[in-house]
Structures are given as C-alpha cells and as structure tokens.
VEXDO-418246 format. One record per residue (C-alpha): residue number from 0; residue in one letter; x, y, z. Coordinates in Angstrom, 2 decimals. Layout:
N
   n res       X       Y       Z
 NUM   A       X       Y       Z
...
END
This chain:
99
   n res       X       Y       Z
   0   M   -7.09    2.88  -19.25
   1   F   -5.84   -0.64  -18.45
   2   A   -8.14   -1.36  -15.51
   3   P  -10.47   -4.33  -15.78
   4   P  -14.20   -3.49  -15.73
   5   E  -14.56   -5.05  -12.27
   6   L  -12.11   -2.53  -10.80
   7   E  -13.76    0.38  -12.56
   8   K  -17.02   -0.56  -10.82
   9   I  -15.30   -0.04   -7.46
  10   H  -13.33    3.10   -8.33
  11   P  -14.21    5.36  -11.29
  12   L  -10.57    5.63  -12.40
  13   G   -9.92    1.92  -11.94
  14   K   -7.18    2.73   -9.46
  15   S   -5.31    0.06   -7.56
  16   P   -4.58   -0.48   -4.74
  17   I   -7.88    0.40   -3.14
  18   V   -9.36   -0.16    0.29
  19   S  -13.02    0.07    1.17
  20   I  -14.10    0.83    4.71
  21   L  -17.53    0.60    6.28
  22   A  -17.50    3.09    9.14
  23   P  -19.44    2.25   12.30
  24   G  -23.03    3.44   11.94
  25   S  -22.67    4.00    8.20
  26   T  -24.37    2.09    5.39
  27   E  -22.12    3.44    2.63
  28   E  -18.58    2.17    2.02
  29   L  -15.77    4.66    1.83
  30   V  -13.42    3.74   -1.04
  31   L   -9.82    4.95   -0.73
  32   A   -7.26    4.92   -3.55
  33   E   -3.57    5.85   -3.76
  34   S   -1.26    3.92   -1.45
  35   S    0.13    6.86    0.53
  36   F   -3.38    8.22    1.18
  37   I   -4.57    4.76    2.26
  38   V   -1.67    4.41    4.70
  39   Q   -2.17    7.90    6.10
  40   Y   -5.94    7.41    6.51
  41   L   -5.50    4.07    8.26
  42   C   -2.83    5.51   10.56
  43   D   -4.96    8.57   11.37
  44   H   -8.00    6.47   12.27
  45   F   -6.69    3.13   13.50
  46   A   -3.16    3.61   14.81
  47   Q   -3.77    6.17   17.54
  48   R   -2.27    5.20   20.90
  49   T   -0.46    2.24   19.32
  50   G    2.96    3.90   19.11
  51   L    2.91    3.63   15.32
  52   V    2.08    7.31   14.82
  53   P    4.02    9.79   16.96
  54   K    2.33   12.51   18.97
  55   R    1.65   15.47   16.69
  56   Y    1.96   18.50   18.96
  57   K    4.16   19.52   21.86
  58   A    2.24   20.15   25.08
  59   G    0.44   23.49   24.92
  60   Q    1.16   23.90   21.18
  61   E   -1.90   22.08   19.81
  62   G   -2.99   23.56   16.47
  63   V   -0.12   26.06   16.37
  64   A    2.08   26.14   13.25
  65   G    5.56   25.12   14.38
  66   G    4.19   23.37   17.45
  67   E    4.62   19.91   15.96
  68   T    6.99   17.41   17.53
  69   E   10.20   16.50   15.73
  70   E    9.07   12.86   15.63
  71   W    5.77   13.73   13.91
  72   L    7.54   15.94   11.32
  73   R    9.97   13.10   10.57
  74   Y    7.05   10.66   10.27
  75   Q    5.29   12.95    7.77
  76   Y    8.52   13.46    5.82
  77   F    9.12    9.74    5.32
  78   L    5.44    9.06    4.66
  79   N    5.59   11.43    1.69
  80   F    9.23   10.81    0.68
  81   S    8.46    7.29   -0.48
  82   E    6.17    8.48   -3.28
  83   A    7.45   11.97   -4.00
  84   S   11.19   11.33   -4.17
  85   L   11.96    7.63   -3.88
  86   M    9.38    6.06   -6.21
  87   P   10.29    7.99   -9.42
  88   N   13.95    6.97   -9.00
  89   M   13.01    3.36   -8.38
  90   L   10.75    3.36  -11.44
  91   I   13.48    4.80  -13.67
  92   S   15.91    2.20  -12.35
  93   L   13.41   -0.57  -13.04
  94   V   12.76    0.60  -16.60
  95   L   16.44    1.06  -17.44
  96   S   17.43   -2.31  -15.99
  97   S   14.74   -4.34  -17.77
  98   K   15.76   -6.34  -20.80
END
C-alpha cells in the first residue's frame, strides 16, 4: 500500500527487505522477501560448513523426527523467536513510547 512503484516492480507486494539471487546456471533471479525467510534461505545455502548453522541431525538419525541435535533445535527456536514473539513486543513498545 505504501510501497514506491520501483519496489512493486521487484516484488508484487512491494515488500522490503528483499534479496535477489541469481543461482549458478540460472538466467532468472530468485526474489526473496520477509527477513526471517531471507536469513534462513541464506544460511541453508551459503552457511554450510562455516559453523554458523549447527549440524541438524545426530549421527544415524538423519531424516528421523526427534533425531535433531539440541544445537539445531535451539538455532531454529531463536531464528523464529525474533519475529514470532520478540518483534510484536518491540513494536508495541515503540508505538507506546513515541511522542
């Protein structure tokens, strides 16, 4: 509703922030919106073996529900906590404290 026309050309909803990625061998850009999705996508595809993203499964438990490592579960929790639980409280605080 408030997006400038230039942003609506990139993303149909005029969302911001956005990231566009040109995958190797592709001619079409992939446009990502929503900050938590952008972070998760970048971590899934570019942070492997960097230590940023913990190992997902315990040895021999790959693909099994409940086979995830405690570190990966904590990582997922905090990745989603920031938008699901923290952000609404921060927004309310910002609105109520503004003059």
